[in-house]
N, C-alpha and C positions, 0 to 999 in steps of 0.2 A: 626073537625079534628085537633089533637093536635101535638105539636112538638115531642111528645113522639113517635108517629107513624113514623115520619120521621127518628128519631134516630134508630128505629127498621128496617126501610128500608135500612139504611146504613149497618146495620148488615147482612141483607138478601143479599145485594149486595156483601159483602165480601165473603159470602158462595156460591153465584151463580156460577154455572159452565156450564150452558146451555143458549142458546138464549132465551128459554122459561122463565127460571127463571129471566133473566135480564129484559125481557120484562115486567114482573109483577112489578119489581122495578121502571122501567121507567113510567109505567102507574100510579102507585101510586104517584110518584114525580110530574108528570105533573098535575094530578088531584089536588094534594095539592097546587101546585103553582097557579093554577086557582082559587081555593078556597080562598086562602090567598089574591089574588089580588082583587077578587070581594068583599071580606069582609073588605077590606081596613085595613088588619092586617099589622104588622110590616114588614119592608123591609127585616129584618134578616130572617124571616120565608120564604119569597119568594126566598131569596138568598140561603138558605139551600136546598130548593126544587130543584132549578136550578142546584146547585152543584151536588146533587145525580143523577139527570137526566144525566148530562154531564158525570160524572164519569161512569155511567152505559153504555152509548153509546160508550165511549172510550174502556171500557172493552169488549163490544160486538165485536168490531172489532179485538181486540187483541187475543181473544180466538178462532178466526177462522183463525189463522195464517197458518194453514196447507192447507187451501183451496186456490187454485191459484186465482190470481187477474184477469187473462184472461182465457177464455175457451181453452182447448186443442184441438188438431185435431179430437179426437174421438168425443168429444161433438158436433163438427160442422157437422160430417158426419153421425153418428149413433145415436141410442137412446137406449143404453143398459138398462137392468132392473134396475141397480143401478145408475140411472141418478143424484140422489142427490149429489153424490161425484164429479160429473163433473160440477156442477154449480159453477159459479164464486163466490168469496167471497162477492162481492156487491150484487148478486142476492140472496144469502142466507140470508143476513141481511135485505135486502129490503123486501123479503118475510116475514120476521119476523114482522117488523113494520116500517122501515125507508122509507122515500121517496128517489127518485134518488139524489135529491140535498143534503139531509142529509147524504147519503151514501158517497158522494164526500167529504163533510165537515169532517166527522168523520174519514175518511181515513187520512186526513191531521192532525186532532187532534191526532191520534194514533202515528204519526211520531214525535210528540213533545216529548222531553226527559221527564223523570219522574220528574226530579229536576225542569225544567222550568215550567212544568204543574202545580206543586204544588205551585210554586212561584206566578203564575198568579191567582190561587184560593185563596191563602192566603192574597195577598196584595191588592186586588181590590174588590169593592162592587158588581159590575156588572158581572154576570157570564153567558155567552151565548156562543154558538159554534162560532158564527161570531166574537164576541168581542175577544175571546181567540186566534183566528186565526190572527186577526189584531195585537194583541200584539206580537205574535210570528214573524210576518212579520216585525214589527217595530224593534224587537230586532235583527233580522237578518240583516236588513238594517243598524242599528247602528254599527254592527260588521263590516260590509263592509266599512262604513265610517272610522272606527278606523284603518282598514288595509291600508287605503291610507292617514292617518293623517300625516305621515311624509312628505307628499308632500305639500310644503308651497306655495299656489297660492293666498291666501288672503292678499293683500298689500294695503297700504293706497292709492297708486297711481299704477294703473295697469302697468305691464311691458311688454316691447317688448321681444318676445322670438325668438331666432333663432332656428327654428324647425329642422335644419340640424345639430345643435350642442347643444343638451340638453338632460339631463337625466329625465326631467319631464315627468310624465304620467298623462293623464287626462281621466276623466269619461265622460266628455261632450265635444264634438267638434262641434262648430257652424261655418258653412262656407258659403260664398257667392262667389263662384269661379268667376274669370275673364273670363267667357266664351267667346270663339272666334267664330263668326258666321256671316254670311252675308258679308264676307270680300270684295266680289266683288260689293256690293251695295255702293251707294254714302253716305248713312247714316249707317255705320256699328259701331260696338261697339268700335273699335280702335280709333275713334275720340274723345272718352270720357275718356279713360284710357287705360293703357297698358294691352293687352289681352294675354291669353295663349291657346295654342291648347289643344285638349283632351289628347294627349300623354303627354304634359308637366304637365297638372294638375294630371293626373293619376300616374305620376312618383314621385310626392311629397311623403316624407317619413312619411306619416300620421300613418302608422302601428307602427312606432317606438315611437310615442308620445301618443298612446292610451293605456289605461289600459286593462286588461283582460275583465272587464265589462265596456262597453263604448257604448254611443249612439251618433249618428251623425244627426245633423240638417243641411240640405243643401238646399240652394235656387237654383232653376232651372228655366230656361226660356223654353217656349214651343218649340222653334226651335231645342233645343238640348236635349229634354226630354229623348229620347232613349239613347243618348250617356251618359247621367248622370248615368245610371245603370253600365256602364263600369267603370266609375270613382269610384263609390261606391264599386264595387267589387275589383278593383285594390288596394283600401285602406283597404281591408280585412273586409268589412262590409257586412251585408245582408239586402237588401231592405225590408222595413217593410210596410210603408204606406205614404200617403200625411198627414202631420201634419197640415200645415196652407194653407189656400187659402186666399191671401191678396186681398181684394176688395179695389181698390185704389180710393180715394176721392181727390177732388181738394183742393188746399191749402186755399182758401178764401171762400169756400162754402161747403155745405154738399152734393152737386152733385157728381156723379161718374166721374171719370177722364177717358177719352178715347183717344187712338191714332190710326192712321190709319196703320193697319198691313197688312200683305200680302193678307189675305182673309176677315177678319172681323175687325170691330172697337174694338180693344182689351182693356182689363182692368185688368184681374187678373194675379197673379203670385203665384207659388207654392213653399212651403218649404217642403222637403221630410224628412222622418225619416228612418235611417238604424241603425242596431244594431250589436254589437259584444257581444256574450254571453248574459248577461241579466242585464237590469237596470229596477228596480221597478217603476211603475207609482204611484206617491203619491197623486195626485189630479185628480179626474175623472170629474171635472166640466168645464174643459177648452173647449171652443168652437173651431171647426176647422176654423171658419170664423173670420177674423180680418178686420175691416174697419178703415183704417188710411189714412191720406192725404200723398201725395207724396211731396218730397223736392228736393234734388239734384238727378241727374240721377243715378239710380240704388241704391240709398240709401235706406236701409230697416227701417222699424219702430223701434224705441227704445224699444217699449213694448214687442217685441219678446224675448229679453234677460230675461226680468222678468218672462215671461210666461214659458220659459224653466226651470228656477229654480223653479217655482211653480209646474211644471209637475214632475220633477225628483229629487228635493231637492237641497240643497247647496253643490254640489260636486266640485272637482277640474275641471276647465273648461278653454277652450281657444277659441278664435274667430279667424278664418283664413280669410285672405283678409280683415282685419279690416281697417277702415278709421279713427278711433278715439280710444282713451284710454277710458276704461270702468272700474269703480271700481269693484273690486273682480274678474275681468277677466284678464287672460293673453292674449296677442294679438300678431298677426303676419300679416304684410301687408306692402306695399310700399307707402301707402297714409295716414299713421297714423299721426293725429294731436292731439294736447292736448284738 
């Protein structure tokens, strides 16, 4: 199978106006790609075959623009003779040759502008649907970073920010609220530090310092787990999931730390995630479990800050109820030390 045939396939693709014609081009390109791979032929040949296949699938989605993405009410209730016109765009293309996953990916591919699509094809050696989508997401993310580039939060020495009097906007908010509970007990939280009621925490002006796209990481204790949702919503965020479950270890051994709670010998603590609009996940390898030793009362592991940046990138960020200054973080709290 020669490169000449692939060049002919490119011509056929430019003239193809139906899904059947495009399918022939895709079949030829995929067959050529597999042949070149097994024959250990030049990477350029495999790249050209991949390029033709990807262009064909992109064109397949675009030529079905008059077919609705979702079925209409008639398609749900009746079965008219001309049922083909009532099929969704995805169903039509899937019927031709694509799998469900490919249909989804190629819908996203079709939404990439022609200029950007050609840039990805021209400037990179590897051409696959997954790779092009990753490049598109990376460019979108970089644009979002540039939009907030005027916010200077990276400083040699992290600064204390008065959240009541600042114009700063942050994409990352990390909070360990001074929850108030068990006030009638002999060993309540107030003996360790100044606490705040749910109403006081909820009234903090967090919405004023959060960007349009923002993610909240908030530590919560089990006794006030339900009240935490009220705080999240008062800060104009939407609860997403539990990000971290901290398995607490003893300081001088690898054994688990326990304390006698109301019902069981307790160990873990939760860090919740809530979002405002959308923040992309950059790293999908981070575990929900962290095993770190305890230190001061209520002090959280330092590694959490690093994992936050690892998860969502190096974005403008602030730590609320902070106890110490941290490089590249703004901070707010009444117990801050150097």
